[in-house]
N, C-alpha and C positions, 0 to 999 in steps of 0.2 A: 364949333365949325368942323365938319364931315370931311374926310382926306381918307384918300390913296393909302395903302397901305401894300398893296405886291400885286404881280399877276396874280389869273386865278382862272380854271378853266372850270363847267360846273360839266357832269355828269347825270340825262337825268335816265339814268336806267330804270324810272319807276322803283323803285325798293326806296324802302325808308331808310335813315342812317342818325345814330344819334353822332350832337356837338357839330353840327351845322353850321353855318353860317343861320342869325333869324330870319331868313323869305327863306330859305330854300327848305321844301316840305317833303321834299322825293330826290334821288338821287344822291349826289356827292360831289364836292370841292374841292378842287386840288390846287394849292399855289406854290408859288416859287416867282424868284426874279424875276424873269422871265417868262414867255409861253413856251420858250423851250425847251423850257428848264418844267414847265410842270407836263405837257406832254410828252418827257422822256421818262415825270413816274406816272406818267399814265400807260404807259407803255411795260415795267417792271408789273404793274398792276394788273393788266390782259397782258403779260405773256408775249405777247409781240406782237405784230405791224395788223395781224391777220384780224385779229379778236375785235380788235379797235374803232376796225376803220368803218365795218357797219352800220357799227353804232354813229360814230361819224357825219357820213352820209345820210344819217335817216333824222338828222337836223338834229339830237338829241344832245348838242353837243358845242358850249355858246362858251367864247375867250368871253374874256372880265378885268374884272378888279373885284381883290376887296377891302372893304373900306376898314375905316376906322369906329367906326359903329358896326358892325359885327354884320355889314351886309354884302351879299354879293352882286354886281353893277356891271351889265355889257358897257363895250365896247364906245358906244356914244355915250348911255351916264356916268360911265367915269370920265368922260372926255370935262361934261358938265364942274361935272366935281369938282375936279384936278383945275379947273381954270378957276372956279370962285375959293381956289385955292390958293392960288396965284404957283401951284407943285408944276406948272410946264417950264420945263428949264432951255427945252429943245424949239428950235423952231422945222418939228419936221413934224406938222400933222399933215392926216392924212385926212381931209373932208372937214366932220365934227367928228373924229373918233380917235380914242387916243391910242397908244400904243404904250408902252415904256420905256421905248426912247424915248419920249416926247418927257417922262419923266425923272429918268436915274440917268 
């Protein structure tokens, strides 16, 4: 059964990288306990907010989750997977999207 492992953010910078989730053919995925942990890591990668924001504003930064099946999924798909796997432990759902607060 597919399950959610951790929060993740996919940055599609149009480059190819090795060792990315199976369904990511360009860009890279940063993982963390919560999305703010991923953002903190991205700030270190990009040196500062000024370098990160143009990529974020371009729509090439997607918040989601990493699954135990080595797939990156967005918040909507993450909700479906977590619900099916009975991983949702809080009733803080925002519509049909998943937040890490729903899980742990």
